[in-house]
N, C-alpha and C positions, 0 to 999 in steps of 0.2 A: 504493498501499500504506500502510495507516495503522500508522503508528509507536509504539510502547509508551511510554508516559507515564515521565516520569523519576521519578515517585513510584512509580509499579509497578515500576520495575529496580529501586532501589534496594531495595524492601521483599523482593524476590528475592535480592539480594545477599546484603541481611541475614540473612534465611531461611536462606540455604544458608553463614552463616558466613563471607564475603567471600572464598570459596574455589571454586574451579573443581571442578565435581561429576565430573569427567573424569579429571583429572589429580592435582587437588587443590593446585596452586600457590595462593598468598595473589591475590586481586584487589580492586581497588577500596577502596585503604588505602595509607597513606604510601608501603609499601616492594613494593605489589602490582603486578600486571601487568594489563593493560587487560583491562576484562570486558566481557563480551558476555550479553545475557539470550536463550538459546534454547528454542524451542517442541521440546518434547517430542515433540509430535503436530504435525506441520507444518499452518498455515492452510491450504494445497492438499487436505488429506487431510480437512478437517473439523475441525482443531484449534483451539482456543479461545485468547483471550489472557488467561484466568483466571492465576491463581497455581500453581494443582495443575498446570497443564500447560507452565510454564516453569522452566527452570533455570539457573543461574549458570555460564558457561564463560570459560576467559580465551579470548583472540582465537586463539589458535594452534590452540586444540582446536576452538571452530568453525569455524575456517576447512577442517575435515577434513572436516566434514560433506557428505554426497553431495548437490549441488543445484547448479545454475548459480552464484547468488547467494552460495553458501558458496567455491566454486572462486573466483570473483571477489574475495572477502573475503581469502582465502591469497593472490594475486596481488597485491593491493593492500599488503596487510601484509608479505608478504615482499621487497616493493621499497621501500619508505618508509623512508627510514633513521630516522625518529623514531621507527619501531615495533622497530627491530632491537633496542636494550637488553633491550626486553620479551620479544622473541624469546630472546635468550641467555639470560635471568633462566629461561623456561622450560626451554630445551634445558639448563641444570646443575640444576636439578629435576629433571627427568626422568633426567639421568643419576645425580642422588644417590638418588632413590629405586628407580631399577633396582639402583643396586649396594647399597643396604641391603636389598632381598627376596635379592637373589644371596647376599650374605655370611649373611643370616640360614638360607638353606637349605643352605648348603655343609655337610659334614660332614667334621669332623676324623678322624673314625676310619676313613671310607673316601675319602679326599679323593680328588676327581678332579681331578690336576694339569692333565692336557692341557684341560679345558674351565677353568680359572682362569686359564692362559696365555692362552686364546685371548679369554677376556672382556677381561684387561688390555690384549691385542692390540686389541681393538673399542674400549674404553676412550681409550686411546692417540689413537688415529686422530679418536673423538667430540671431545676435548679440543683437539685440534689443529685441527679444525674450527671450534671456537667462539674459539679463540685467535684465528683468520683472522677470525671475523665481528666480534671487538672490534677487532681493527686497522681493519678496514676500516669501521667504524662511526668510530671517532677519524678517519679520512680523509675521512668524509662531514661528522663533527663534530669539530671537532678541541680545543673547549670541553671535551669529555668528557674527553681526558686530564688536565686540570687539576683535574677533582673530585676533593678529599682528604676525604671523607665517609669515618668509620671506622663498622665494624660495629660495633653495642653488645654487650656482653653480655647474653646472653638472660634475661629474666625469665621467672617461672614462667607469667605470662599468654601469652607468645610463646612458651613450650616448649610448652602445650598446644594453642595454636595448630598450632604444626608438626607436633604428633601427631596432630591432626584432619586437615591436611593429607596425612600420610604415612598413615593409615588409608583415605581416598577413593581415594590411589593405590593401595594396595596391593588392595583390593576391585575397583576398575576394572579392574588386569592381572587378576587370577582370573577376574574375569567375560570379559575378553578372550581369554583361554587357552579357559575352557569353548566359548565360539563357537567359535573356531578351531578345537577338537578335532571340533564338532559340524559345521562347514562340511567338515572333510576325513574324517569318519564315523569318526574314533578312540575317540568316545565320546559313550554317547548323554546328552542333557540330561535325559530322564524324572526328575522326583524333585529335578531340580536345583533349589536355590535359592540366594535372594544375601541377606544380610544390608541393611538397610535403613538 
């Protein structure tokens, strides 16, 4: 299989604002996750290596695609200690954006207390798994515990980048909900449109 050139991959990443186009997490930059370049239409189905058929994904989102190669990528990254910090960052991003969307849609006037309690319980379990992954990462590489870098205050440019990532995440979740409803037969997709 012919590999994409580094120049082409970097052009796609730059076009996509150095953000995973599925979850919105930062990639291919100082504090970004490991980037991947994904074919929208697979080569095996006649897809090309043209920029219009390529998107930027983080390694975790890329590993979820339905093919043997992608499944192998998931196994490889899930078991490679050097990729654990990137996976942890992805998990924290997913938790944060999910909680943000949940909170935005929460009605104080018709407060769904049971849903809030259930979400808090889920969040606690997920955060505990992130804590365990972090401790495992330290066991694999004790030098991680010595890192003392601080998170800087956000600049306006960083805030804009974060908002772009949240927008990608929000619309990706919305699209997935519509697709899930279609698969379950709950809602027809006719006339559905998604922002680009």
